[in-house]
C-alpha positions as CSV (number, residue, x, y, z in Angstrom):
1,M,60.7,62.6,0.1
2,L,57.2,61.0,-0.3
3,K,57.1,57.3,0.3
4,L,54.3,55.0,-0.9
5,K,53.0,52.4,1.5
6,L,52.1,49.2,-0.2
7,K,49.1,47.2,1.1
8,A,49.3,43.4,1.5
9,A,47.0,41.4,-0.8
10,F,46.3,37.9,-2.0
11,T,48.0,36.8,-5.1
12,L,46.0,35.3,-7.9
13,V,47.3,31.8,-7.1
14,E,46.3,32.2,-3.4
15,L,42.9,33.4,-4.4
16,L,42.4,30.4,-6.6
17,V,43.5,28.0,-3.9
18,V,41.0,29.5,-1.4
19,I,38.2,29.2,-4.0
20,A,39.2,25.6,-4.6
21,I,39.1,24.8,-0.9
22,I,35.7,26.4,-0.5
23,G,34.4,24.4,-3.4
24,V,35.7,21.1,-1.8
25,L,34.1,22.0,1.5
26,V,30.8,22.8,-0.1
27,G,31.0,19.5,-2.1
28,L,31.6,17.6,1.2
29,L,28.8,19.4,3.1
30,L,26.0,19.2,0.6
31,P,25.6,15.4,0.8
32,A,25.6,15.7,4.6
33,V,22.9,18.4,4.5
34,Q,20.8,16.2,2.1
35,A,21.3,13.2,4.4
36,A,20.3,15.3,7.4
37,R,17.1,16.5,5.6
38,E,16.2,13.0,4.6
39,A,16.7,11.8,8.2
40,A,14.3,14.5,9.4
41,R,11.8,13.5,6.7
42,R,12.1,9.9,7.6
43,M,11.5,10.7,11.3
44,S,8.4,12.7,10.4
45,C,7.2,9.8,8.2
46,S,7.7,7.4,11.2
47,N,5.8,9.8,13.5
48,N,2.9,10.0,11.1
49,F,2.7,6.2,11.1
50,K,2.8,6.2,14.9
51,Q,-0.1,8.6,15.0
52,I,-2.1,6.3,12.6
53,G,-1.3,3.3,14.9
54,L,-2.5,5.2,17.9
55,G,-5.7,6.1,16.0
56,V,-6.3,2.5,15.1
57,H,-5.9,1.5,18.8
58,N,-8.2,4.3,19.9
59,Y,-10.8,3.1,17.3
60,H,-10.6,-0.4,18.7
61,A,-11.0,0.9,22.2
62,A,-14.2,2.7,21.2
63,Y,-15.8,0.0,19.0
64,N,-14.1,-3.3,20.1
65,Q,-13.0,-4.0,16.5
66,L,-10.5,-2.7,13.9
67,P,-11.7,-0.3,11.3
68,V,-13.1,-2.2,8.3
69,H,-11.1,-2.1,5.1
70,G,-13.8,-2.1,2.4
71,A,-16.6,-0.5,4.4
72,G,-19.4,1.7,3.1
73,T,-22.8,1.6,1.3
74,N,-24.2,-0.2,-1.6
75,V,-27.5,-0.9,-3.3
76,G,-27.7,-4.0,-5.5
77,A,-24.7,-3.5,-7.8
78,H,-21.1,-4.8,-8.3
79,W,-18.2,-3.4,-6.5
80,W,-16.5,-2.1,-9.6
81,T,-19.4,0.0,-10.7
82,N,-18.9,3.7,-10.0
83,S,-21.7,5.7,-8.3
84,T,-22.6,9.1,-7.0
85,T,-25.2,7.8,-4.6
86,V,-23.3,5.0,-2.8
87,N,-19.6,4.2,-2.4
88,R,-19.9,0.4,-3.3
89,M,-18.2,-0.5,-0.1
90,R,-14.9,0.7,-1.3
91,L,-13.8,2.9,1.6
92,S,-10.4,2.2,3.2
93,M,-9.8,1.7,6.9
94,L,-8.2,5.2,6.8
95,V,-11.7,6.7,6.5
96,G,-12.8,5.1,9.7
97,I,-10.0,6.4,11.8
98,L,-10.3,10.0,10.7
99,P,-11.9,11.2,14.1
100,F,-9.1,9.4,15.9
101,V,-6.2,11.2,14.0
102,E,-7.5,14.7,14.6
103,Q,-9.4,14.9,11.3
104,Q,-12.9,15.4,12.8
105,A,-13.8,18.2,10.4
106,I,-13.4,16.1,7.3
107,W,-15.1,13.1,9.0
108,E,-18.2,15.2,9.6
109,Q,-18.2,16.2,5.9
110,I,-18.1,12.6,4.9
111,S,-20.5,11.1,7.4
112,N,-23.2,13.6,6.7
113,P,-25.1,14.4,3.4
114,S,-23.6,17.4,1.6
115,N,-24.6,19.9,-1.0
116,S,-21.1,21.3,-1.5
117,G,-20.3,21.0,-5.2
118,G,-23.2,18.7,-5.8
119,T,-25.7,16.5,-3.9
120,W,-23.8,13.9,-2.0
121,P,-25.0,11.1,0.3
122,A,-23.6,10.3,3.8
123,M,-20.3,8.4,3.4
124,G,-19.9,9.9,-0.1
125,P,-19.8,8.5,-3.6
126,T,-17.2,5.9,-4.9
127,P,-13.7,7.2,-4.0
128,Q,-12.7,7.9,-7.6
129,D,-15.1,10.9,-7.8
130,I,-13.0,14.0,-8.2
131,N,-16.0,16.3,-7.6
132,Y,-16.4,15.2,-4.0
133,S,-14.0,17.4,-2.1
134,P,-13.2,15.1,0.8
135,W,-11.8,12.4,-1.6
136,A,-9.6,15.1,-3.3
137,T,-8.3,16.5,0.0
138,Q,-4.6,15.8,0.7
139,L,-4.2,14.9,4.4
140,P,-0.7,15.5,5.7
141,S,-1.2,12.8,8.4
142,F,-1.5,10.2,5.6
143,R,1.6,11.4,3.6
144,C,5.3,10.6,4.1
145,P,7.4,13.8,3.6
146,S,10.0,11.8,1.6
147,D,7.5,11.0,-1.1
148,P,7.3,13.8,-3.8
149,G,4.1,12.6,-5.5
150,N,1.4,15.2,-6.1
151,G,-1.3,16.4,-8.4
152,L,-3.7,14.9,-10.9
153,P,-4.6,12.2,-11.9
154,S,-4.3,11.3,-8.2
155,L,-6.7,12.8,-5.7
156,G,-5.7,12.6,-2.0
157,R,-2.7,10.4,-1.8
158,T,-1.6,8.0,0.9
159,N,1.7,6.5,1.8
160,Y,0.3,4.1,4.4
161,A,-1.5,0.9,3.4
162,A,-3.4,-1.9,5.2
163,C,-1.7,-5.3,5.4
164,L,-3.8,-8.1,3.8
165,G,-1.3,-11.0,4.5
166,D,0.7,-13.4,2.4
167,S,-1.8,-14.3,-0.3
168,A,-3.1,-12.4,-3.3
169,L,-6.4,-14.1,-3.4
170,N,-9.5,-12.3,-2.2
171,T,-7.6,-9.1,-1.7
172,T,-10.4,-7.0,-3.3
173,D,-13.6,-8.8,-2.1
174,G,-12.9,-10.8,1.1
175,P,-15.9,-13.0,1.9
176,M,-18.2,-11.2,-0.6
177,R,-19.3,-12.2,-4.1
178,N,-18.7,-9.6,-6.8
179,D,-22.2,-8.2,-6.3
180,L,-21.2,-7.6,-2.6
181,K,-23.3,-10.4,-1.2
182,V,-21.9,-12.8,1.4
183,M,-22.2,-16.4,0.4
184,S,-21.1,-19.7,2.2
185,E,-18.5,-20.5,-0.5
186,T,-17.0,-17.0,-0.6
187,S,-16.7,-17.0,3.2
188,Q,-15.0,-20.4,3.2
189,A,-12.5,-19.1,0.6
190,S,-11.9,-15.9,2.5
191,R,-11.1,-17.7,5.8
192,V,-8.2,-19.5,4.0
193,N,-7.0,-16.8,1.7
194,N,-7.3,-13.7,3.8
195,R,-4.5,-14.2,6.4
196,G,-3.6,-10.6,7.3
197,V,-4.8,-8.3,10.0
198,F,-7.3,-6.7,7.6
199,I,-9.9,-8.7,5.6
200,P,-11.7,-6.7,2.9
201,H,-15.3,-6.1,3.8
202,A,-15.0,-8.0,7.1
203,Q,-14.6,-7.1,10.7
204,T,-11.5,-8.1,12.6
205,A,-10.2,-7.3,16.1
206,F,-7.0,-7.7,18.1
207,R,-8.4,-11.0,19.5
208,D,-8.1,-12.4,16.0
209,I,-4.3,-11.9,16.0
210,L,-3.3,-15.2,17.6
211,D,0.3,-14.9,16.6
212,G,0.7,-11.8,18.9
213,T,0.3,-8.1,18.1
214,A,4.1,-7.6,18.5
215,N,4.7,-10.2,15.8
216,T,2.2,-9.2,13.2
217,I,2.3,-6.4,10.7
218,M,-0.8,-4.2,10.6
219,M,0.1,-1.7,7.9
220,G,3.1,-0.9,5.7
221,E,4.5,2.2,3.9
222,I,4.1,2.6,0.2
223,A,5.6,4.9,-2.4
224,T,3.1,6.7,-4.6
225,D,3.2,6.6,-8.4
226,L,5.0,9.3,-10.3
227,G,4.0,8.2,-13.7
228,D,7.5,6.9,-14.5
229,Q,6.6,3.1,-14.8
230,D,8.4,2.4,-11.5
231,V,8.0,-1.4,-10.9
232,R,7.0,-0.6,-7.3
233,T,4.2,1.8,-8.1
234,S,2.6,0.7,-11.3
235,L,1.3,-2.9,-11.3
236,N,2.4,-5.3,-14.0
237,R,-0.6,-6.5,-16.0
238,S,1.2,-9.0,-18.2
239,T,1.3,-11.8,-15.5
240,T,-1.3,-14.6,-15.4
241,A,-2.9,-16.8,-12.8
242,T,0.2,-19.0,-12.8
243,V,1.9,-16.4,-10.6
244,L,-0.1,-17.9,-7.7
245,G,2.1,-21.0,-8.0
246,N,5.3,-19.1,-8.6
247,V,5.5,-15.5,-7.3
248,S,8.8,-14.8,-9.1
249,L,6.7,-14.5,-12.3
250,C,5.7,-11.1,-11.0
251,K,9.2,-9.8,-11.8
252,T,9.1,-10.4,-15.6
253,G,9.0,-7.4,-17.9
254,F,11.8,-5.2,-16.5
255,D,13.6,-2.8,-18.7
256,P,17.0,-4.4,-19.2
257,N,18.8,-1.1,-19.1
258,R,16.7,0.3,-16.1
259,P,15.8,-2.7,-13.9
260,L,13.8,-0.6,-11.5
261,F,11.3,0.3,-14.3
262,W,9.0,-1.6,-16.6
263,A,10.0,-2.0,-20.2
264,S,8.0,0.1,-22.6
265,T,6.4,-3.1,-24.0
266,T,5.2,-4.3,-20.6
267,A,1.6,-3.6,-19.9
268,N,1.1,-2.0,-16.5
269,L,-1.9,-0.8,-14.7
270,A,-1.1,3.0,-14.6
271,T,-0.8,3.1,-18.4
272,V,-4.3,1.5,-18.8
273,S,-6.1,3.4,-15.9
274,S,-4.5,6.6,-14.9
275,S,-6.4,6.6,-11.6
276,Q,-4.9,3.3,-10.5
277,G,-1.4,4.5,-9.6
278,R,-0.1,3.3,-6.3
279,G,-1.5,5.3,-3.4
280,F,-3.6,7.6,-5.5
281,R,-6.7,7.5,-3.4
282,W,-6.5,7.4,0.4
283,A,-10.2,6.8,0.7
284,S,-10.2,3.7,-1.6
285,S,-9.8,0.2,-0.4
286,L,-8.8,-1.2,-3.8
287,V,-5.4,-3.0,-4.0
288,P,-3.3,-0.4,-5.8
289,Q,-4.5,2.4,-3.6
290,S,-4.2,1.4,0.1
291,C,-3.2,-2.3,0.4
292,M,0.1,-4.2,0.9
293,T,1.0,-7.9,1.1
294,T,3.9,-9.8,2.6
295,I,4.6,-12.0,-0.4
296,T,7.6,-10.3,-2.0
297,P,10.1,-8.3,0.1
298,P,9.9,-4.5,0.5
299,N,10.5,-2.4,-2.7
300,S,9.8,-5.4,-4.9
301,A,7.9,-5.2,-8.2
302,T,4.1,-5.1,-8.0
303,C,1.7,-7.0,-10.2
304,E,-1.8,-8.2,-10.8
305,A,-2.0,-11.9,-9.9
306,G,-4.4,-13.1,-12.6
307,T,-6.8,-12.6,-15.4
308,G,-9.9,-13.5,-13.6
309,R,-11.3,-15.5,-10.7
310,S,-12.1,-18.7,-12.6
311,S,-8.4,-19.3,-13.2
312,M,-7.6,-18.9,-9.5
313,S,-8.8,-22.3,-8.1
314,T,-10.4,-25.5,-9.0
315,T,-13.8,-24.1,-8.0
316,T,-15.4,-20.8,-8.8
317,P,-17.7,-19.7,-6.1
318,W,-17.2,-16.0,-6.8
319,T,-18.9,-16.1,-10.2
320,N,-22.2,-17.8,-9.2
321,D,-24.2,-14.6,-9.5
322,G,-24.1,-15.2,-13.3
323,T,-22.3,-12.0,-14.2
324,G,-18.7,-13.2,-14.4
325,Y,-16.0,-10.9,-13.5
326,P,-14.5,-7.7,-15.0
327,G,-11.1,-9.2,-15.5
328,V,-7.6,-7.6,-15.3
329,G,-7.5,-3.9,-14.8
330,A,-11.1,-3.3,-14.0
331,G,-10.4,-1.9,-10.6
332,L,-8.0,-4.8,-9.9
333,N,-9.1,-8.2,-8.8
334,Y,-5.9,-9.6,-7.1
335,G,-2.5,-8.1,-6.5
336,I,1.0,-8.8,-5.2
337,V,1.8,-5.5,-3.7
338,A,4.9,-5.2,-1.6
339,P,5.4,-2.1,0.6
340,S,7.9,0.4,-0.6
341,S,9.3,3.8,0.2
342,R,11.6,6.7,-1.0
343,H,13.9,5.9,2.0
344,Q,17.2,4.2,1.4
345,G,17.2,0.4,1.8
346,G,13.7,-0.4,3.1
347,C,10.5,0.9,4.4
348,H,8.5,1.4,7.6
349,V,5.9,-1.0,8.9
350,L,3.4,-0.6,11.7
351,M,3.1,-3.6,14.0
352,S,-0.2,-4.4,15.5
353,D,1.0,-3.4,19.0
354,G,1.5,0.2,17.6
355,A,5.3,0.0,17.2
356,V,6.8,1.4,14.0
357,K,9.8,-0.6,12.6
358,F,12.1,-0.1,9.6
359,V,12.3,-3.3,7.5
360,T,15.1,-3.7,5.1
361,D,14.8,-4.9,1.5
362,S,17.0,-7.9,2.4
363,I,14.6,-9.4,5.0
364,E,14.4,-13.2,4.9
365,A,11.5,-13.9,2.5
366,G,11.6,-17.6,2.0
367,S,11.4,-19.1,-1.6
368,Q,10.4,-16.5,-4.1
369,N,9.7,-19.4,-6.5
370,A,7.0,-20.7,-4.2
371,G,3.3,-20.5,-4.5
372,M,0.8,-18.9,-2.1
373,V,-1.4,-20.7,0.4
374,T,-4.9,-20.9,-1.3
375,W,-8.3,-22.4,-0.7
376,A,-7.8,-25.0,-3.4
377,G,-4.1,-25.5,-2.7
378,T,-2.3,-28.7,-2.0
379,G,1.0,-29.6,-0.3
380,A,2.8,-26.5,0.9
381,Q,-0.1,-24.4,-0.5
382,A,-2.8,-26.3,1.4
383,P,-5.1,-24.3,3.7
384,G,-3.6,-23.6,7.1
385,S,0.0,-24.1,6.0
386,M,2.8,-21.9,7.3
387,S,3.8,-19.0,5.1
388,P,6.1,-20.1,2.3
389,F,7.7,-16.6,2.3
390,G,9.9,-17.0,5.4
391,L,10.1,-14.4,8.2
392,W,8.6,-11.7,6.0
393,G,5.5,-13.8,5.1
394,S,5.1,-14.9,8.8
395,L,5.0,-11.3,9.9
396,G,2.1,-10.7,7.6
397,T,-0.1,-13.5,8.9
398,R,-2.3,-13.1,12.0
399,A,-2.9,-16.7,13.1
400,S,-0.7,-19.2,11.3
401,K,1.3,-20.2,14.3
402,E,4.7,-19.3,12.9
403,V,7.5,-18.7,15.4
404,I,9.3,-15.4,14.9
405,S,12.8,-16.5,15.9
406,S,14.9,-13.7,14.5
407,D,15.1,-9.9,14.6
408,F,14.1,-7.8,11.7
């Protein structure tokens, strides 16, 4: 008699249980995979910063000074005027270190006259010129892999910015007048207001960092603008000069339902000038592009600090060329620009000794209702005063004699 041999098989219930278990395991593993990928991106981001730090130190070894933030060429015009024949001294310190971060090829394009795509002078046109190929070149060394920003209206983006200290004053012009001439009055103001490692349009060196290179931030990481009105990457334009006396005013205008973004009614720089998104031009020394301050903590809101120079102090040495000033939004006169990142909980900073550290958003930052130290300030804002912004502000000043007594 023929007998049938039955094969063992899963029942429908068993199959469903196995599928459910696999689904749970995948759900548990995916966040771990994403976290591992971000950890790798963050490590790569830190490594890029270390290479930039090494480039700055090699530059200093070669020239006995730090690369100038706001270097370049000019012929008798104001810094905010665009040009195809000179760069109006708007080149960032990143341009100067190109040969020291294995970017000799692009440095040679910039430092020599060129006929590629037009007739270009040595050191190029102003950095907003999209037709000049070096300015539109994306350099991986200047990008953090965690930052997704890409494409127009930006040109070559950067996630690494020069530290200008704990004051918003003179963050565009340093010791120069708005026609790029050095005057006695502007130099006096700059000596008080420009307290960071880098001073726009001026030479600095490690010898100027009297607080110690291990205690002073040289550069900071920045997130680039994605066109989404992120408070960290599009500067609030609705603030006035009074923010110099109370930096918390920089934080007005949030969307009440989305506190990390500006409200649709809040004027911000990226909506007025599409080229002024944070980190949009690695070659530009202007505040939105490649600058950071230690006024508000990492990942804080960014803003313009005033409507013009005349409202910044009791005297107005900057406007004595008779031309006045372009005002808010015309390339940005002053800014409160905290560092930021796409990492969780903080951002990287590059110390002056070359060390890269991760600073959390919760770092002690003094009174956020305080005013900045200014040339015309009195009391706690008087010239030479210690930073009112706690440990964070102290780390941004090069020679204010603050004692760094806690870890960060």
